[in-house]
C-alpha positions in Angstrom: -0.9 15.3 15.0 0.7 12.8 17.4 3.7 10.7 16.3 6.0 7.9 17.3 9.7 7.7 16.4 10.4 4.4 14.7 14.0 4.8 13.5 16.6 7.4 12.5 18.1 8.4 9.2 21.3 10.3 9.2 20.7 11.2 12.9 17.2 12.6 12.0 14.1 10.9 13.5 11.8 9.0 11.3 8.3 9.6 12.7 5.1 7.8 12.0 2.1 10.2 12.4 -1.2 8.8 13.6 -4.7 9.7 14.7 -6.3 8.1 17.7 -10.0 8.6 18.4 -12.8 7.0 20.3 -13.1 4.4 23.0 -13.7 0.7 23.1 -11.8 -2.2 21.4 -9.0 -0.7 19.2 -9.1 -1.0 15.4 -6.0 0.0 13.5 -6.5 1.2 9.9 -3.6 0.9 7.4 -3.9 2.8 4.1 -3.0 1.9 0.5 -0.6 3.4 -2.0 -0.3 6.3 -2.7 -2.7 7.8 -0.2 -2.7 8.5 3.6 -4.8 7.6 6.6 -7.6 10.0 5.6 -8.4 7.7 2.7 -10.3 5.4 5.2 -12.6 8.2 6.3 -15.7 6.3 5.3 -14.7 3.4 7.5 -13.5 5.6 10.4 -16.9 7.3 10.7 -18.9 4.1 11.1 -16.3 2.4 13.3 -16.4 5.4 15.7 -20.2 5.4 15.6 -20.2 1.7 16.5 -18.1 2.3 19.6 -14.6 1.3 18.5 -11.4 3.1 19.3 -10.0 4.0 15.8 -6.3 4.5 15.1 -5.1 5.4 11.6 -1.6 6.2 10.6 0.4 7.4 7.6 3.0 5.0 6.3 6.5 6.3 6.2 7.0 8.4 3.0 3.3 9.3 2.8 1.0 11.8 4.3 2.4 13.6 7.3 4.9 10.9 8.4 8.6 11.1 7.9 10.0 11.0 4.4 13.3 8.9 4.5 14.9 7.4 1.4 15.3 4.1 3.2 13.1 1.4 4.7 10.6 0.7 1.9 10.2 -3.0 2.5 7.6 -5.0 4.4 9.9 -6.1 7.2 10.4 -2.4 8.0 6.7 -1.5 7.5 5.7 -4.3 9.9 8.3 -3.1 12.4 6.9 0.4 12.1 3.4 -1.0 12.9 4.8 -3.0 15.8 6.4 0.1 17.3 3.1 2.0 17.0 1.2 -0.8 18.7 3.7 -0.9 21.5 3.8 2.9 21.8 0.0 2.9 22.3 0.0 -0.2 24.5 -2.6 -1.9 22.3 -3.9 -5.4 23.0 -6.7 -7.4 21.4 -6.4 -5.0 18.4 -8.1 -5.6 15.1 -5.9 -4.8 12.1 -7.6 -3.5 9.0 -5.4 -3.0 5.9 -6.3 -1.8 2.5 -4.2 -2.6 -0.6 -0.5 -2.1 0.5 -1.8 -2.1 4.0 -2.8 -5.7 3.7 0.9 -6.4 3.3 1.6 -4.8 6.7 -1.1 -6.9 8.3 0.1 -10.1 6.8 3.8 -9.5 7.4 3.1 -8.3 11.0 1.2 -11.6 11.8 3.9 -13.6 10.1 6.7 -12.0 12.0 5.2 -10.9 15.4 2.4 -13.4 15.7 -1.1 -12.7 17.1 -0.4 -12.0 20.7 -1.7 -8.4 20.4 -4.2 -9.1 17.6 -7.8 -10.3 17.7 -8.9 -10.2 14.1 -7.6 -9.2 10.7 -9.3 -7.6 7.7 -7.8 -7.4 4.2 -9.5 -4.9 1.8 -8.1 -5.1 -1.8 -5.6 -7.8 -0.8 -2.1 -7.9 -2.1 -1.2 -11.4 -0.6 -0.3 -14.1 -1.2 2.2 -13.4 -4.0 1.6 -11.0 -6.9 4.6 -11.8 -9.1 4.3 -14.6 -11.7 7.1 -17.1 -11.2 7.6 -20.8 -12.1 6.0 -21.8 -8.8 3.4 -19.0 -8.9 1.8 -19.1 -12.3 -1.3 -17.2 -11.0 0.8 -14.0 -10.6 1.3 -10.9 -12.7 4.1 -10.7 -15.3 7.1 -8.8 -13.9 7.3 -6.5 -16.9 4.1 -4.8 -15.6 6.0 -3.5 -12.6 9.1 -2.6 -14.6 6.8 -0.4 -16.8 5.3 1.2 -13.7 8.7 2.2 -12.4 9.6 3.6 -15.8 6.4 5.6 -15.8 7.1 7.0 -12.4 10.6 8.1 -13.3 9.3 9.7 -16.5 6.5 11.6 -14.9 5.1 10.4 -11.6 2.2 12.9 -11.7 1.0 11.6 -15.1 1.4 8.1 -13.7 -0.7 8.9 -10.7 -3.5 10.2 -12.9 -3.6 6.9 -14.8 -3.2 4.9 -11.7 -6.2 6.6 -9.9 -8.4 6.2 -13.0 -7.9 2.4 -12.6 -7.9 2.6 -8.8 -11.6 3.8 -9.0 -12.5 2.4 -12.5 -13.4 6.0 -13.4 -14.5 5.1 -16.9 -17.3 3.0 -15.4 -18.0 4.5 -12.0 -17.0 8.2 -12.5 -19.9 10.6 -11.7 -21.8 7.9 -9.7 -19.6 6.2 -7.2 -16.5 8.5 -7.5 -16.8 12.2 -8.0 -14.3 14.4 -9.8 -13.7 16.1 -6.5 -12.9 12.9 -4.6 -10.6 11.8 -7.4 -8.8 15.1 -7.3 -8.4 14.8 -3.5 -6.8 11.5 -4.0 -4.5 12.9 -6.7 -3.5 15.8 -4.4 -2.5 13.3 -1.6 -0.6 11.2 -4.1 1.3 14.1 -5.5 2.3 15.1 -2.0 3.9 11.7 -1.3 7.7 11.3 -1.2 9.1 10.8 -4.7 11.5 8.2 -3.2 8.6 6.3 -1.6 6.5 6.5 -4.7 9.1 4.7 -6.7 10.5 2.3 -4.0 7.2 1.0 -3.0 6.6 -0.6 -6.4 9.1 -3.3 -5.6 7.4 -4.1 -2.3 4.3 -5.2 -4.3 6.3 -8.2 -5.4 6.8 -9.5 -1.8 6.2 -13.2 -1.4 3.7 -13.4 1.5 3.0 -17.1 1.2 4.9 -18.1 4.3 3.3 -15.2 6.3 -0.2 -16.2 5.2 0.4 -19.7 6.4 1.0 -18.3 9.9 -2.2 -16.3 10.2 -4.1 -17.8 13.1 -6.8 -15.2 13.8 -10.2 -14.8 12.1 -9.7 -13.0 8.8 -12.0 -11.1 6.6 -11.1 -10.5 2.9 -13.1 -7.9 0.9 -12.2 -7.5 -2.8 -13.8 -5.9 -5.9 -14.5 -8.3 -8.7 -13.4 -5.6 -11.2 -10.1 -4.7 -9.4 -7.6 -3.5 -12.1 -4.8 -2.8 -9.6 -4.7 -6.2 -7.8 -6.7 -8.6 -9.9 -8.9 -10.8 -7.7 -7.9 -14.0 -9.3 -4.2 -13.4 -8.5 -4.9 -12.3 -4.9 -8.1 -12.6 -2.8 -9.6 -15.6 -4.6 -6.5 -17.6 -3.5 -6.6 -16.8 0.2 -9.5 -19.1 1.3 -7.3 -22.1 0.6 -4.4 -20.6 2.5 -5.9 -19.2 5.7 -7.7 -21.5 8.1 -10.3 -19.1 9.4 -11.2 -16.8 6.5 -14.3 -15.2 5.0 -14.1 -13.8 1.5 -16.6 -11.1 0.4 -16.5 -10.4 -3.3 -17.9 -7.0 -4.1 -19.6 -7.4 -7.5 -18.4 -4.7 -9.9 -16.1 -3.2 -7.3 -12.9 -1.5 -8.3 -9.7 -1.5 -6.2 -10.8 1.1 -3.7 -14.1 -0.5 -2.7 -13.9 1.2 0.7 -14.8 4.4 -1.1 -16.9 3.4 -4.0 -18.9 0.6 -2.2 -18.6 1.9 1.3 -22.0 0.6 2.6 -21.3 -2.9 1.5 -17.7 -2.9 2.9 -18.8 -1.3 6.2 -21.6 -3.7 6.7 -19.3 -6.7 6.2 -16.6 -5.2 8.4 -18.9 -4.3 11.3 -20.5 -7.7 11.2 -17.2 -9.4 11.2 -15.7 -7.3 14.0 -18.8 -7.7 16.2 -18.8 -11.5 16.0 
């Protein structure tokens, strides 16, 4: 698997591993926690068939990328993405992030601008600001995230099982839109993630993206499940149309967090239509 060196840690290279397939206008897919780039397989297939060049990479600490104990913040994640885009000499690229990956897309545009970017898509969005504060009453109580970190320290494998049950709304969609085997595959990937990254990334979910969102100046698609238990739609996606000038919100009725898997046809239709415009 090809890679790009993005930094060093104690004289050891930190490498971001990626896949690069197809021809045409480039689309970069950025995965969610705690998975890897294979989690976008249902999007990769249709994008390749539609004639796009598809690049998907593993975030540091996940999948086949380097596993440092540092750099788990969105400034660093955006820099990793920037170095990948430069390494591949990508221009007029469409950025498609899922879950945590929507943070990379947002912070990248807020920091580096849209010189290289044509469009952005946010699936299961984490912006604008997930934490409830005095000036962000729509957010989620901070104790929720403290409890998550406590659970990861106590038994991260047990935590991942509970997380993935809510990631896919297994109690409702199990056996129809998510099979036991697909759930197990996600669990296996999660279990293989860096323990340091698994814990440290929780704090990144509390990043305030409001300033970054205000700087997004490319057409933006937001796709979000109405029954998302990980990133509730009222605290996230529903707020973005008033914050981004050129945005389209697609609400997937009954969709859980990972609508890219459970509602792939609906997501892919919306994504292909948006990218083709």
